[in-house]
C-alpha positions in Angstrom: 103.6 4.5 77.1 105.3 6.5 74.5 104.8 3.9 71.6 101.2 3.6 72.5 100.6 7.3 72.0 102.3 6.9 68.6 100.0 3.9 67.4 97.0 5.9 68.6 98.0 9.0 66.6 98.8 7.0 63.6 95.4 5.3 64.0 93.7 8.7 64.2 95.6 9.8 61.1 94.6 6.8 59.1 90.9 7.3 60.3 91.0 11.1 59.3 92.5 10.1 55.8 89.8 7.6 55.4 87.0 9.9 56.4 88.4 12.4 54.0 88.4 10.1 51.1 85.0 8.8 51.7 83.4 12.3 52.0 85.3 13.4 48.9 84.0 10.4 46.9 80.4 11.1 48.3 80.6 14.8 47.2 81.8 13.8 43.8 79.0 11.4 43.4 76.5 13.9 44.7 78.0 16.6 42.5 77.6 14.3 39.4 74.0 13.5 40.3 73.1 17.1 40.7 74.9 18.1 37.6 72.9 15.3 35.6 69.6 15.8 37.3 69.4 19.5 37.3 72.2 21.0 34.8 70.4 24.3 34.2 70.0 25.1 37.9 73.6 24.1 38.7 74.8 26.2 35.8 72.8 29.4 36.8 74.2 29.1 40.4 77.7 28.4 39.1 77.6 31.6 36.9 76.4 33.7 39.8 79.3 32.4 41.9 81.7 33.5 39.2 80.0 36.7 38.3 79.0 38.1 41.6 81.5 37.1 44.3 80.9 40.0 46.6 77.1 39.7 46.4 77.4 36.0 47.0 79.6 36.2 50.0 77.7 39.0 51.5 74.2 37.3 51.0 75.6 34.0 52.3 76.9 35.7 55.4 73.5 37.3 56.0 71.6 34.1 55.6 74.0 32.2 58.0 73.7 34.8 60.5 69.9 35.1 60.1 69.8 31.2 60.4 72.1 31.2 63.5 69.8 33.7 65.1 66.3 32.4 64.0 66.7 28.6 64.4 67.5 28.7 68.1 64.7 31.1 68.7 62.3 28.8 66.9 63.6 25.8 68.9 63.1 27.7 72.1 59.3 28.5 71.4 58.5 24.7 71.0 55.9 25.5 68.4 58.6 26.5 66.1 60.6 23.3 66.2 59.1 21.9 62.9 59.8 25.2 61.2 63.4 25.1 62.6 64.0 21.6 61.5 62.8 22.4 57.9 64.8 25.7 57.9 67.9 23.9 59.1 67.5 21.3 56.4 66.9 23.9 53.6 70.0 25.7 54.7 72.1 22.6 54.6 70.7 21.4 51.1 71.4 25.2 49.8 74.9 25.1 51.2 75.6 21.7 49.6 74.2 22.9 46.4 76.3 25.9 46.5 79.4 23.9 47.3 78.6 21.8 44.0 78.0 25.0 42.0 81.1 26.5 43.2 83.0 23.2 42.5 81.5 23.2 39.0 82.8 26.9 38.5 86.3 25.9 39.8 86.5 22.8 37.8 85.6 24.5 34.4 88.3 27.2 35.3 90.9 24.7 35.9 90.0 22.6 32.8 90.1 25.9 30.9 93.6 26.6 32.2 94.7 23.2 31.3 93.1 23.8 27.8 90.7 20.7 28.2 87.2 20.7 27.1 85.0 21.4 30.2 82.5 18.5 30.4 80.2 19.3 33.5 80.8 15.9 35.2 84.6 16.1 34.9 84.6 19.7 35.9 82.4 19.0 39.1 84.5 16.1 40.0 87.9 18.0 39.6 86.3 21.1 41.5 85.1 18.8 44.4 88.5 17.0 44.5 90.5 20.2 44.7 88.1 21.9 47.2 88.2 18.8 49.3 91.8 18.6 49.3 92.3 22.3 50.2 89.7 22.3 53.0 91.4 19.3 54.6 94.6 21.4 55.0 95.4 22.2 58.7 94.5 25.8 59.7 93.7 27.1 56.3 91.3 24.3 55.4 88.5 25.4 57.7 88.6 28.9 56.6 88.4 27.7 52.8 85.5 25.6 53.7 83.6 28.3 55.3 84.4 30.9 52.5 83.3 28.4 49.8 80.2 27.3 51.6 79.2 30.8 52.3 79.9 32.1 48.8 78.0 29.1 47.2 75.1 29.6 49.7 74.8 33.2 48.7 74.9 32.2 45.0 72.0 29.8 45.6 70.0 32.4 47.5 70.7 35.0 44.8 69.6 32.7 42.0 66.6 31.2 44.1 68.1 27.7 43.9 69.2 28.4 40.3 65.8 29.0 39.0 66.6 32.5 37.9 69.8 34.2 36.7 70.9 36.9 39.1 71.6 40.2 37.4 73.1 42.6 39.9 71.9 46.1 40.2 73.5 48.5 37.7 75.7 51.1 39.2 74.4 54.4 39.7 75.5 57.1 37.3 75.3 60.7 38.8 
């Protein structure tokens, strides 16, 4: 009985590693496509990730909270189901775009630290790889995933999907 449990645990471990590798490769490919197809939008969102971390995390938390409250209410009303579906898809797309923007920013910082030229494709691939590795760590990984997704989502909302650079409000001088 004990040896069967070990084989099952090993099988589960191998399956989780396989899933992690496939999802990482898929995100690298998606990140590369996004950087190639909409480089300006990705750059604008990545700049907001770096320049306004507190605003990005705050707005990301507010958007996540609003979606968590609004989507079930829309589903309960039945008439709002199509709106809820569109909202949930838009939220997912924004979170993935934010993850890619955060990956680009992280990859550029890592390449700069290594004194390498920061090509966007290499930077986004490196950023996705590092974020995927860290997000698959036990215990800490889930927290990192939530923070990065929230931060990226906030940057995407602040820049209106990268279409406008976000300029924070200037400090008040009294």
